C-alpha positions in Angstrom: 10.7 18.7 -29.7 9.2 15.3 -31.0 8.1 12.4 -29.0 8.8 9.0 -30.3 6.2 5.7 -30.1 5.6 2.6 -31.0 2.8 1.2 -32.2 4.0 -2.6 -32.1 2.1 -3.7 -29.0 1.8 -2.1 -25.3 4.8 -0.6 -23.5 6.8 -2.6 -21.6 6.6 -3.0 -17.6 9.1 -4.1 -15.1 8.9 -3.8 -11.5 11.4 -5.9 -9.3 10.6 -7.3 -5.3 13.4 -8.6 -2.6 11.4 -11.1 -0.1 14.2 -12.4 2.0 17.5 -13.1 0.0 15.3 -13.9 -2.7 15.1 -11.0 -5.7 12.5 -11.3 -8.4 12.2 -9.2 -11.7 8.7 -9.4 -13.2 8.3 -8.0 -16.3 6.6 -7.8 -19.9 8.5 -7.6 -23.1 12.4 -8.7 -23.1 14.3 -8.4 -20.1 17.8 -7.1 -20.4 20.2 -6.3 -18.0 24.0 -4.3 -17.6 26.4 -4.3 -15.2 26.3 -0.5 -14.9 24.4 2.5 -16.9 27.9 3.1 -19.3 27.4 -0.4 -20.5 24.4 -1.5 -23.1 22.1 -3.4 -22.3 21.8 -7.3 -23.1 19.4 -9.5 -23.7 18.8 -11.7 -21.0 19.1 -15.7 -22.4 16.2 -17.5 -21.5 14.6 -15.3 -18.9 10.9 -15.6 -18.4 8.9 -13.3 -16.1 8.9 -13.9 -13.6 12.4 -14.0 -13.6 14.5 -15.2 -10.0 17.6 -13.5 -9.7 20.3 -16.3 -8.9 22.5 -16.0 -5.7 25.5 -15.7 -7.7 24.6 -12.8 -9.9 26.8 -10.1 -9.3 26.1 -7.9 -6.3 25.2 -4.5 -8.5 23.0 -5.4 -11.7 20.9 -3.1 -13.9 18.0 -4.5 -15.4 15.3 -2.8 -18.3 12.3 -4.4 -20.3 12.4 -3.3 -23.8 
């Protein structure tokens, strides 16, 4: 068994908060999203932390930081 590590920088972190109808993603690194777990994740264009998820976003969306 081997463990892959990166020496290129800190490990990305992500947290999501939900206040009222507003959802906010706070992260380090690059934010990525996918409509489901079978579709590859893609960078969210122009995203900066904290990232507010718009009301027009799909009801189900997955996020990660890389």
